[in-house]
PDB file of N, CA, C and O in Angstrom:
ATOM      1  N   MET A   1       0.521  -1.084   0.224  1.00  0.00           N
ATOM      2  CA  MET A   1       0.284   0.059   0.218  1.00  0.00           C
ATOM      3  C   MET A   1       0.800   1.246   0.194  1.00  0.00           C
ATOM      4  O   MET A   1       0.293   2.366   0.134  1.00  0.00           O
ATOM      5  N   LYS A   2       1.798   0.896   0.244  1.00  0.00           N
ATOM      6  CA  LYS A   2       2.683   2.542   1.156  1.00  0.00           C
ATOM      7  C   LYS A   2       3.519   2.678  -0.658  1.00  0.00           C
ATOM      8  O   LYS A   2       3.969   3.708  -1.159  1.00  0.00           O
ATOM      9  N   LYS A   3       3.490   1.387  -1.235  1.00  0.00           N
ATOM     10  CA  LYS A   3       4.501   1.598  -2.680  1.00  0.00           C
ATOM     11  C   LYS A   3       3.207   2.394  -3.393  1.00  0.00           C
ATOM     12  O   LYS A   3       3.465   3.446  -3.979  1.00  0.00           O
ATOM     13  N   ASP A   4       2.197   2.045  -3.367  1.00  0.00           N
ATOM     14  CA  ASP A   4       1.203   2.431  -4.305  1.00  0.00           C
ATOM     15  C   ASP A   4       1.137   3.969  -3.901  1.00  0.00           C
ATOM     16  O   ASP A   4       1.529   4.905  -4.598  1.00  0.00           O
ATOM     17  N   ILE A   5       0.700   4.027  -2.934  1.00  0.00           N
ATOM     18  CA  ILE A   5       0.828   5.953  -2.491  1.00  0.00           C
ATOM     19  C   ILE A   5       1.842   6.405  -2.823  1.00  0.00           C
ATOM     20  O   ILE A   5       1.660   7.412  -3.507  1.00  0.00           O
ATOM     21  N   ALA A   6       3.423   6.027  -2.601  1.00  0.00           N
ATOM     22  CA  ALA A   6       4.103   7.171  -3.157  1.00  0.00           C
ATOM     23  C   ALA A   6       4.405   7.025  -4.542  1.00  0.00           C
ATOM     24  O   ALA A   6       5.221   7.795  -5.048  1.00  0.00           O
ATOM     25  N   GLU A   7       3.812   6.075  -5.269  1.00  0.00           N
ATOM     26  CA  GLU A   7       3.820   6.036  -6.753  1.00  0.00           C
ATOM     27  C   GLU A   7       2.829   6.452  -7.834  1.00  0.00           C
ATOM     28  O   GLU A   7       2.835   6.423  -9.065  1.00  0.00           O
ATOM     29  N   ALA A   8       1.559   7.045  -6.432  1.00  0.00           N
ATOM     30  CA  ALA A   8       0.331   7.570  -7.058  1.00  0.00           C
ATOM     31  C   ALA A   8       0.509   9.262  -7.511  1.00  0.00           C
ATOM     32  O   ALA A   8       1.119  10.101  -6.848  1.00  0.00           O
ATOM     33  N   LYS A   9      -0.014   9.435  -8.480  1.00  0.00           N
ATOM     34  CA  LYS A   9      -0.231  10.953  -9.127  1.00  0.00           C
ATOM     35  C   LYS A   9      -0.951  11.753  -8.297  1.00  0.00           C
ATOM     36  O   LYS A   9      -0.876  12.978  -8.208  1.00  0.00           O
ATOM     37  N   CYS A  10      -1.751  10.903  -7.609  1.00  0.00           N
ATOM     38  CA  CYS A  10      -2.819  11.736  -6.894  1.00  0.00           C
ATOM     39  C   CYS A  10      -2.341  12.841  -5.649  1.00  0.00           C
ATOM     40  O   CYS A  10      -1.920  12.343  -4.605  1.00  0.00           O
ATOM     41  N   ASN A  11      -2.400  14.101  -5.751  1.00  0.00           N
ATOM     42  CA  ASN A  11      -1.928  14.788  -4.966  1.00  0.00           C
ATOM     43  C   ASN A  11      -2.480  14.631  -3.513  1.00  0.00           C
ATOM     44  O   ASN A  11      -1.750  14.680  -2.523  1.00  0.00           O
ATOM     45  N   ASN A  12      -3.817  14.441  -3.470  1.00  0.00           N
ATOM     46  CA  ASN A  12      -4.995  14.194  -2.140  1.00  0.00           C
ATOM     47  C   ASN A  12      -3.976  13.153  -1.486  1.00  0.00           C
ATOM     48  O   ASN A  12      -3.526  13.322  -0.353  1.00  0.00           O
ATOM     49  N   CYS A  13      -3.623  11.969  -2.360  1.00  0.00           N
ATOM     50  CA  CYS A  13      -3.403  10.928  -1.180  1.00  0.00           C
ATOM     51  C   CYS A  13      -1.844  11.098  -1.234  1.00  0.00           C
ATOM     52  O   CYS A  13      -1.331  10.115  -0.699  1.00  0.00           O
ATOM     53  N   GLN A  14      -0.981  11.917  -1.649  1.00  0.00           N
ATOM     54  CA  GLN A  14       0.282  12.198  -1.181  1.00  0.00           C
ATOM     55  C   GLN A  14       0.171  12.983   0.141  1.00  0.00           C
ATOM     56  O   GLN A  14       1.021  12.804   1.013  1.00  0.00           O
ATOM     57  N   GLN A  15      -0.908  13.897   0.330  1.00  0.00           N
ATOM     58  CA  GLN A  15      -1.057  14.769   1.547  1.00  0.00           C
ATOM     59  C   GLN A  15      -1.784  14.066   2.538  1.00  0.00           C
ATOM     60  O   GLN A  15      -1.567  14.405   3.701  1.00  0.00           O
ATOM     61  N   VAL A  16      -2.437  13.343   2.370  1.00  0.00           N
ATOM     62  CA  VAL A  16      -3.205  12.619   3.771  1.00  0.00           C
ATOM     63  C   VAL A  16      -2.501  11.833   4.115  1.00  0.00           C
ATOM     64  O   VAL A  16      -2.219  11.949   5.308  1.00  0.00           O
ATOM     65  N   LYS A  17      -1.862  10.707   3.420  1.00  0.00           N
ATOM     66  CA  LYS A  17      -0.899   9.564   3.691  1.00  0.00           C
ATOM     67  C   LYS A  17       0.351  10.072   4.104  1.00  0.00           C
ATOM     68  O   LYS A  17       1.339   9.686   3.478  1.00  0.00           O
ATOM     69  N   TYR A  18       0.538  11.084   5.296  1.00  0.00           N
ATOM     70  CA  TYR A  18       1.816  11.077   5.464  1.00  0.00           C
ATOM     71  C   TYR A  18       2.375  10.435   6.576  1.00  0.00           C
ATOM     72  O   TYR A  18       1.502  10.188   7.409  1.00  0.00           O
ATOM     73  N   GLU A  19       3.781   9.976   6.994  1.00  0.00           N
ATOM     74  CA  GLU A  19       4.239   9.182   8.176  1.00  0.00           C
ATOM     75  C   GLU A  19       4.486  10.162   9.062  1.00  0.00           C
ATOM     76  O   GLU A  19       5.259  11.117   9.000  1.00  0.00           O
ATOM     77  N   HIS A  20       3.437   9.669  10.227  1.00  0.00           N
ATOM     78  CA  HIS A  20       3.961  10.562  11.438  1.00  0.00           C
ATOM     79  C   HIS A  20       4.890  10.135  12.267  1.00  0.00           C
ATOM     80  O   HIS A  20       5.212  10.806  13.248  1.00  0.00           O
ATOM     81  N   GLN A  21       5.455   8.938  11.977  1.00  0.00           N
ATOM     82  CA  GLN A  21       6.472   8.452  13.146  1.00  0.00           C
ATOM     83  C   GLN A  21       7.683   7.849  12.008  1.00  0.00           C
ATOM     84  O   GLN A  21       7.482   7.394  10.882  1.00  0.00           O
ATOM     85  N   SER A  22       9.180   8.053  12.846  1.00  0.00           N
ATOM     86  CA  SER A  22       9.881   7.323  11.869  1.00  0.00           C
ATOM     87  C   SER A  22       9.956   5.783  12.207  1.00  0.00           C
ATOM     88  O   SER A  22       9.457   5.340  13.241  1.00  0.00           O
ATOM     89  N   PRO A  23      10.735   4.826  11.096  1.00  0.00           N
ATOM     90  CA  PRO A  23      10.650   3.636  11.019  1.00  0.00           C
ATOM     91  C   PRO A  23      10.612   3.020  12.337  1.00  0.00           C
ATOM     92  O   PRO A  23      10.919   3.841  13.201  1.00  0.00           O
ATOM     93  N   ALA A  24      10.318   1.752  12.841  1.00  0.00           N
ATOM     94  CA  ALA A  24      10.711   1.525  14.407  1.00  0.00           C
ATOM     95  C   ALA A  24      12.339   0.549  13.952  1.00  0.00           C
ATOM     96  O   ALA A  24      12.603   0.306  12.775  1.00  0.00           O
ATOM     97  N   GLY A  25      13.122   0.173  14.943  1.00  0.00           N
ATOM     98  CA  GLY A  25      14.184  -0.579  14.598  1.00  0.00           C
ATOM     99  C   GLY A  25      13.767  -1.804  15.243  1.00  0.00           C
ATOM    100  O   GLY A  25      12.694  -2.028  15.803  1.00  0.00           O
ATOM    101  N   LEU A  26      15.230  -2.921  15.015  1.00  0.00           N
ATOM    102  CA  LEU A  26      14.531  -4.194  15.363  1.00  0.00           C
ATOM    103  C   LEU A  26      13.786  -4.662  16.792  1.00  0.00           C
ATOM    104  O   LEU A  26      14.203  -4.275  17.884  1.00  0.00           O
ATOM    105  N   LEU A  27      13.239  -5.081  16.719  1.00  0.00           N
ATOM    106  CA  LEU A  27      12.655  -5.892  17.850  1.00  0.00           C
ATOM    107  C   LEU A  27      13.458  -6.657  18.403  1.00  0.00           C
ATOM    108  O   LEU A  27      14.045  -7.542  17.779  1.00  0.00           O
ATOM    109  N   GLN A  28      13.681  -6.348  20.203  1.00  0.00           N
ATOM    110  CA  GLN A  28      14.541  -7.103  21.042  1.00  0.00           C
ATOM    111  C   GLN A  28      13.566  -7.506  22.230  1.00  0.00           C
ATOM    112  O   GLN A  28      12.788  -6.767  22.833  1.00  0.00           O
ATOM    113  N   ARG A  29      13.818  -8.970  22.430  1.00  0.00           N
ATOM    114  CA  ARG A  29      13.172  -9.910  23.126  1.00  0.00           C
ATOM    115  C   ARG A  29      13.447  -9.109  24.648  1.00  0.00           C
ATOM    116  O   ARG A  29      14.392  -8.452  25.085  1.00  0.00           O
ATOM    117  N   MET A  30      12.295  -9.466  25.129  1.00  0.00           N
ATOM    118  CA  MET A  30      12.313  -9.005  26.831  1.00  0.00           C
ATOM    119  C   MET A  30      12.662 -10.361  27.583  1.00  0.00           C
ATOM    120  O   MET A  30      12.100 -11.452  27.487  1.00  0.00           O
ATOM    121  N   PRO A  31      14.133  -9.850  28.630  1.00  0.00           N
ATOM    122  CA  PRO A  31      14.331 -11.117  29.422  1.00  0.00           C
ATOM    123  C   PRO A  31      13.162 -11.852  29.994  1.00  0.00           C
ATOM    124  O   PRO A  31      12.011 -11.422  29.923  1.00  0.00           O
ATOM    125  N   ILE A  32      13.480 -12.908  30.530  1.00  0.00           N
ATOM    126  CA  ILE A  32      12.297 -13.853  30.967  1.00  0.00           C
ATOM    127  C   ILE A  32      12.886 -14.788  32.378  1.00  0.00           C
ATOM    128  O   ILE A  32      13.769 -15.646  32.384  1.00  0.00           O
ATOM    129  N   SER A  33      12.057 -14.279  33.518  1.00  0.00           N
ATOM    130  CA  SER A  33      12.499 -14.389  34.881  1.00  0.00           C
ATOM    131  C   SER A  33      12.696 -15.891  34.859  1.00  0.00           C
ATOM    132  O   SER A  33      11.914 -16.612  34.239  1.00  0.00           O
ATOM    133  N   GLU A  34      13.892 -16.444  35.631  1.00  0.00           N
ATOM    134  CA  GLU A  34      13.725 -17.575  35.528  1.00  0.00           C
ATOM    135  C   GLU A  34      13.373 -18.398  37.275  1.00  0.00           C
ATOM    136  O   GLU A  34      13.459 -19.605  37.503  1.00  0.00           O
ATOM    137  N   TRP A  35      13.044 -17.481  38.121  1.00  0.00           N
ATOM    138  CA  TRP A  35      12.574 -18.144  39.284  1.00  0.00           C
ATOM    139  C   TRP A  35      11.608 -17.064  39.414  1.00  0.00           C
ATOM    140  O   TRP A  35      11.608 -16.001  38.795  1.00  0.00           O
ATOM    141  N   LYS A  36      10.362 -17.671  40.746  1.00  0.00           N
ATOM    142  CA  LYS A  36       9.347 -16.924  41.023  1.00  0.00           C
ATOM    143  C   LYS A  36      10.030 -16.036  41.902  1.00  0.00           C
ATOM    144  O   LYS A  36      11.082 -16.186  42.524  1.00  0.00           O
ATOM    145  N   TRP A  37       9.078 -14.895  41.823  1.00  0.00           N
ATOM    146  CA  TRP A  37       9.234 -13.676  42.956  1.00  0.00           C
ATOM    147  C   TRP A  37      10.861 -12.918  42.486  1.00  0.00           C
ATOM    148  O   TRP A  37      11.390 -12.113  43.253  1.00  0.00           O
ATOM    149  N   GLU A  38      11.548 -13.325  41.090  1.00  0.00           N
ATOM    150  CA  GLU A  38      12.561 -12.517  41.180  1.00  0.00           C
ATOM    151  C   GLU A  38      12.501 -10.915  40.702  1.00  0.00           C
ATOM    152  O   GLU A  38      13.152  -9.955  41.115  1.00  0.00           O
ATOM    153  N   LYS A  39      11.275 -11.014  39.482  1.00  0.00           N
ATOM    154  CA  LYS A  39      10.684  -9.473  39.465  1.00  0.00           C
ATOM    155  C   LYS A  39       9.492  -9.618  39.887  1.00  0.00           C
ATOM    156  O   LYS A  39       8.813 -10.643  39.836  1.00  0.00           O
ATOM    157  N   ILE A  40       9.129  -8.302  40.437  1.00  0.00           N
ATOM    158  CA  ILE A  40       7.940  -8.093  41.041  1.00  0.00           C
ATOM    159  C   ILE A  40       7.418  -6.612  40.855  1.00  0.00           C
ATOM    160  O   ILE A  40       8.170  -5.638  40.811  1.00  0.00           O
ATOM    161  N   ALA A  41       5.943  -6.553  40.743  1.00  0.00           N
ATOM    162  CA  ALA A  41       5.364  -5.066  40.801  1.00  0.00           C
ATOM    163  C   ALA A  41       4.550  -4.772  42.079  1.00  0.00           C
ATOM    164  O   ALA A  41       3.855  -5.589  42.682  1.00  0.00           O
ATOM    165  N   MET A  42       4.775  -3.297  42.438  1.00  0.00           N
ATOM    166  CA  MET A  42       4.233  -3.165  43.680  1.00  0.00           C
ATOM    167  C   MET A  42       3.123  -1.685  43.280  1.00  0.00           C
ATOM    168  O   MET A  42       3.450  -0.691  42.631  1.00  0.00           O
ATOM    169  N   ASP A  43       2.022  -1.928  43.801  1.00  0.00           N
ATOM    170  CA  ASP A  43       1.144  -0.556  43.762  1.00  0.00           C
ATOM    171  C   ASP A  43       0.340  -0.379  45.019  1.00  0.00           C
ATOM    172  O   ASP A  43       0.251  -1.323  45.805  1.00  0.00           O
ATOM    173  N   PHE A  44      -0.196   0.659  45.238  1.00  0.00           N
ATOM    174  CA  PHE A  44      -0.976   0.872  46.448  1.00  0.00           C
ATOM    175  C   PHE A  44      -2.172   1.011  46.065  1.00  0.00           C
ATOM    176  O   PHE A  44      -2.284   1.466  44.927  1.00  0.00           O
ATOM    177  N   VAL A  45      -3.391   0.712  46.776  1.00  0.00           N
ATOM    178  CA  VAL A  45      -4.862   1.127  46.449  1.00  0.00           C
ATOM    179  C   VAL A  45      -5.022   1.955  47.852  1.00  0.00           C
ATOM    180  O   VAL A  45      -4.648   1.516  48.940  1.00  0.00           O
ATOM    181  N   VAL A  46      -5.510   2.954  47.687  1.00  0.00           N
ATOM    182  CA  VAL A  46      -5.458   4.178  48.748  1.00  0.00           C
ATOM    183  C   VAL A  46      -7.085   4.491  49.033  1.00  0.00           C
ATOM    184  O   VAL A  46      -7.920   3.728  48.548  1.00  0.00           O
ATOM    185  N   CYS A  47      -7.400   5.375  49.653  1.00  0.00           N
ATOM    186  CA  CYS A  47      -8.552   6.047  50.220  1.00  0.00           C
ATOM    187  C   CYS A  47      -9.845   5.249  50.251  1.00  0.00           C
ATOM    188  O   CYS A  47     -10.899   5.565  49.698  1.00  0.00           O
ATOM    189  N   LEU A  48      -9.570   4.013  51.088  1.00  0.00           N
ATOM    190  CA  LEU A  48     -10.707   3.461  50.856  1.00  0.00           C
ATOM    191  C   LEU A  48     -11.174   3.385  52.310  1.00  0.00           C
ATOM    192  O   LEU A  48     -10.420   3.331  53.282  1.00  0.00           O
ATOM    193  N   PRO A  49     -12.629   3.387  52.343  1.00  0.00           N
ATOM    194  CA  PRO A  49     -13.433   3.197  53.951  1.00  0.00           C
ATOM    195  C   PRO A  49     -12.214   2.524  54.752  1.00  0.00           C
ATOM    196  O   PRO A  49     -11.360   1.766  54.293  1.00  0.00           O
ATOM    197  N   LYS A  50     -12.397   3.146  56.488  1.00  0.00           N
ATOM    198  CA  LYS A  50     -11.209   2.661  57.309  1.00  0.00           C
ATOM    199  C   LYS A  50     -12.536   1.409  57.747  1.00  0.00           C
ATOM    200  O   LYS A  50     -13.765   1.399  57.812  1.00  0.00           O
ATOM    201  N   THR A  51     -11.067   0.165  58.044  1.00  0.00           N
ATOM    202  CA  THR A  51     -11.949  -1.057  58.667  1.00  0.00           C
ATOM    203  C   THR A  51     -11.793  -0.894  60.251  1.00  0.00           C
ATOM    204  O   THR A  51     -11.149   0.030  60.747  1.00  0.00           O
ATOM    205  N   LEU A  52     -12.304  -1.670  60.837  1.00  0.00           N
ATOM    206  CA  LEU A  52     -12.154  -1.726  62.273  1.00  0.00           C
ATOM    207  C   LEU A  52     -10.700  -1.598  63.022  1.00  0.00           C
ATOM    208  O   LEU A  52     -10.374  -1.262  64.161  1.00  0.00           O
ATOM    209  N   GLY A  53      -9.977  -2.019  61.861  1.00  0.00           N
ATOM    210  CA  GLY A  53      -8.304  -2.068  62.631  1.00  0.00           C
ATOM    211  C   GLY A  53      -7.690  -0.814  61.792  1.00  0.00           C
ATOM    212  O   GLY A  53      -6.519  -0.635  61.457  1.00  0.00           O
ATOM    213  N   LYS A  54      -8.756  -0.056  61.570  1.00  0.00           N
ATOM    214  CA  LYS A  54      -7.911   1.050  60.832  1.00  0.00           C
ATOM    215  C   LYS A  54      -7.126   1.027  60.019  1.00  0.00           C
ATOM    216  O   LYS A  54      -6.134   1.755  59.991  1.00  0.00           O
ATOM    217  N   PHE A  55      -7.426   0.174  59.192  1.00  0.00           N
ATOM    218  CA  PHE A  55      -6.867  -0.320  57.756  1.00  0.00           C
ATOM    219  C   PHE A  55      -7.550   0.897  56.555  1.00  0.00           C
ATOM    220  O   PHE A  55      -8.764   1.051  56.424  1.00  0.00           O
ATOM    221  N   ASP A  56      -6.724   1.519  55.922  1.00  0.00           N
ATOM    222  CA  ASP A  56      -7.780   2.548  55.004  1.00  0.00           C
ATOM    223  C   ASP A  56      -6.835   2.322  53.845  1.00  0.00           C
ATOM    224  O   ASP A  56      -7.098   3.079  52.910  1.00  0.00           O
ATOM    225  N   SER A  57      -5.592   1.335  53.570  1.00  0.00           N
ATOM    226  CA  SER A  57      -4.691   1.135  52.130  1.00  0.00           C
ATOM    227  C   SER A  57      -4.797  -0.351  52.410  1.00  0.00           C
ATOM    228  O   SER A  57      -5.146  -1.037  53.370  1.00  0.00           O
ATOM    229  N   ILE A  58      -4.171  -0.657  50.669  1.00  0.00           N
ATOM    230  CA  ILE A  58      -3.951  -2.080  50.460  1.00  0.00           C
ATOM    231  C   ILE A  58      -2.551  -1.877  49.552  1.00  0.00           C
ATOM    232  O   ILE A  58      -2.452  -1.156  48.559  1.00  0.00           O
ATOM    233  N   TRP A  59      -1.419  -2.761  50.194  1.00  0.00           N
ATOM    234  CA  TRP A  59      -0.220  -2.656  49.105  1.00  0.00           C
ATOM    235  C   TRP A  59      -0.482  -4.057  48.483  1.00  0.00           C
ATOM    236  O   TRP A  59      -0.921  -4.961  49.193  1.00  0.00           O
ATOM    237  N   VAL A  60      -0.173  -4.276  46.951  1.00  0.00           N
ATOM    238  CA  VAL A  60      -0.545  -5.339  46.140  1.00  0.00           C
ATOM    239  C   VAL A  60       0.972  -5.536  45.472  1.00  0.00           C
ATOM    240  O   VAL A  60       1.498  -4.709  44.727  1.00  0.00           O
ATOM    241  N   VAL A  61       1.418  -6.481  45.786  1.00  0.00           N
ATOM    242  CA  VAL A  61       2.780  -6.711  45.161  1.00  0.00           C
ATOM    243  C   VAL A  61       2.332  -8.223  44.565  1.00  0.00           C
ATOM    244  O   VAL A  61       1.746  -9.192  45.047  1.00  0.00           O
ATOM    245  N   VAL A  62       2.824  -7.956  43.483  1.00  0.00           N
ATOM    246  CA  VAL A  62       2.842  -9.132  41.963  1.00  0.00           C
ATOM    247  C   VAL A  62       3.742  -9.641  41.429  1.00  0.00           C
ATOM    248  O   VAL A  62       4.518  -8.971  40.750  1.00  0.00           O
ATOM    249  N   ASP A  63       3.852 -10.676  41.556  1.00  0.00           N
ATOM    250  CA  ASP A  63       4.980 -11.669  40.707  1.00  0.00           C
ATOM    251  C   ASP A  63       5.032 -11.698  39.071  1.00  0.00           C
ATOM    252  O   ASP A  63       4.232 -12.466  38.537  1.00  0.00           O
ATOM    253  N   ARG A  64       5.832 -10.994  38.289  1.00  0.00           N
ATOM    254  CA  ARG A  64       5.705 -10.943  36.816  1.00  0.00           C
ATOM    255  C   ARG A  64       5.649 -11.994  36.288  1.00  0.00           C
ATOM    256  O   ARG A  64       5.017 -12.211  35.254  1.00  0.00           O
ATOM    257  N   LEU A  65       6.301 -12.811  36.912  1.00  0.00           N
ATOM    258  CA  LEU A  65       6.370 -14.466  35.838  1.00  0.00           C
ATOM    259  C   LEU A  65       5.022 -15.489  36.191  1.00  0.00           C
ATOM    260  O   LEU A  65       4.531 -16.236  35.345  1.00  0.00           O
ATOM    261  N   THR A  66       4.533 -15.371  37.587  1.00  0.00           N
ATOM    262  CA  THR A  66       3.348 -16.315  37.721  1.00  0.00           C
ATOM    263  C   THR A  66       2.218 -15.393  37.775  1.00  0.00           C
ATOM    264  O   THR A  66       1.200 -15.960  37.378  1.00  0.00           O
ATOM    265  N   LYS A  67       2.069 -14.478  38.036  1.00  0.00           N
ATOM    266  CA  LYS A  67       1.077 -13.457  38.394  1.00  0.00           C
ATOM    267  C   LYS A  67       0.326 -13.831  39.909  1.00  0.00           C
ATOM    268  O   LYS A  67      -0.841 -13.796  40.299  1.00  0.00           O
ATOM    269  N   SER A  68       1.174 -14.073  40.318  1.00  0.00           N
ATOM    270  CA  SER A  68       0.962 -14.615  41.704  1.00  0.00           C
ATOM    271  C   SER A  68       0.605 -12.933  42.586  1.00  0.00           C
ATOM    272  O   SER A  68       0.830 -11.871  42.004  1.00  0.00           O
ATOM    273  N   THR A  69       0.195 -12.973  43.622  1.00  0.00           N
ATOM    274  CA  THR A  69      -0.499 -11.742  43.870  1.00  0.00           C
ATOM    275  C   THR A  69      -0.201 -11.879  45.475  1.00  0.00           C
ATOM    276  O   THR A  69      -0.121 -13.012  45.950  1.00  0.00           O
ATOM    277  N   HIS A  70      -0.053 -10.843  46.226  1.00  0.00           N
ATOM    278  CA  HIS A  70      -0.088 -10.682  47.547  1.00  0.00           C
ATOM    279  C   HIS A  70      -0.967  -9.273  47.965  1.00  0.00           C
ATOM    280  O   HIS A  70      -0.548  -8.204  47.520  1.00  0.00           O
ATOM    281  N   PHE A  71      -2.068  -9.284  48.739  1.00  0.00           N
ATOM    282  CA  PHE A  71      -2.849  -7.876  49.094  1.00  0.00           C
ATOM    283  C   PHE A  71      -2.430  -7.907  50.513  1.00  0.00           C
ATOM    284  O   PHE A  71      -2.374  -8.872  51.275  1.00  0.00           O
ATOM    285  N   ILE A  72      -2.105  -6.471  50.749  1.00  0.00           N
ATOM    286  CA  ILE A  72      -1.366  -6.472  52.177  1.00  0.00           C
ATOM    287  C   ILE A  72      -2.180  -5.178  52.793  1.00  0.00           C
ATOM    288  O   ILE A  72      -2.182  -4.023  52.369  1.00  0.00           O
ATOM    289  N   LEU A  73      -2.900  -5.760  53.975  1.00  0.00           N
ATOM    290  CA  LEU A  73      -3.545  -4.281  54.470  1.00  0.00           C
ATOM    291  C   LEU A  73      -2.436  -3.663  55.410  1.00  0.00           C
ATOM    292  O   LEU A  73      -1.607  -4.252  56.104  1.00  0.00           O
ATOM    293  N   VAL A  74      -2.718  -1.905  55.184  1.00  0.00           N
ATOM    294  CA  VAL A  74      -1.906  -1.140  55.334  1.00  0.00           C
ATOM    295  C   VAL A  74      -2.754  -0.076  56.156  1.00  0.00           C
ATOM    296  O   VAL A  74      -3.979  -0.202  56.163  1.00  0.00           O
ATOM    297  N   ARG A  75      -2.146   0.978  56.857  1.00  0.00           N
ATOM    298  CA  ARG A  75      -2.417   1.965  57.647  1.00  0.00           C
ATOM    299  C   ARG A  75      -1.953   3.480  56.649  1.00  0.00           C
ATOM    300  O   ARG A  75      -2.096   4.604  57.130  1.00  0.00           O
TER     301      ARG A  75
END
C-alpha cells in the first residue's frame, strides 16, 4: 500500500497518507525471569473506607512471572 501511494500521481493521496513516525528499529526480546518472585511489581490502593483495625489502604505485590499476588492491609 505504501508503494502504491508513493507512486500515485494523486496530490490528495500524497498529502493525506503522511508518515508521522520514524520507522521502528529491530525488535528486542524481553528477558524472562527464571525464578518466581525474582521480578515483582508493587502498587498501593488508597483512600478506602477505614476498617475496624484502622486500615485504609492495600499494598499489592505481583510476581511478574506467575502473576501471583499478595494483598497486604496497611494504614
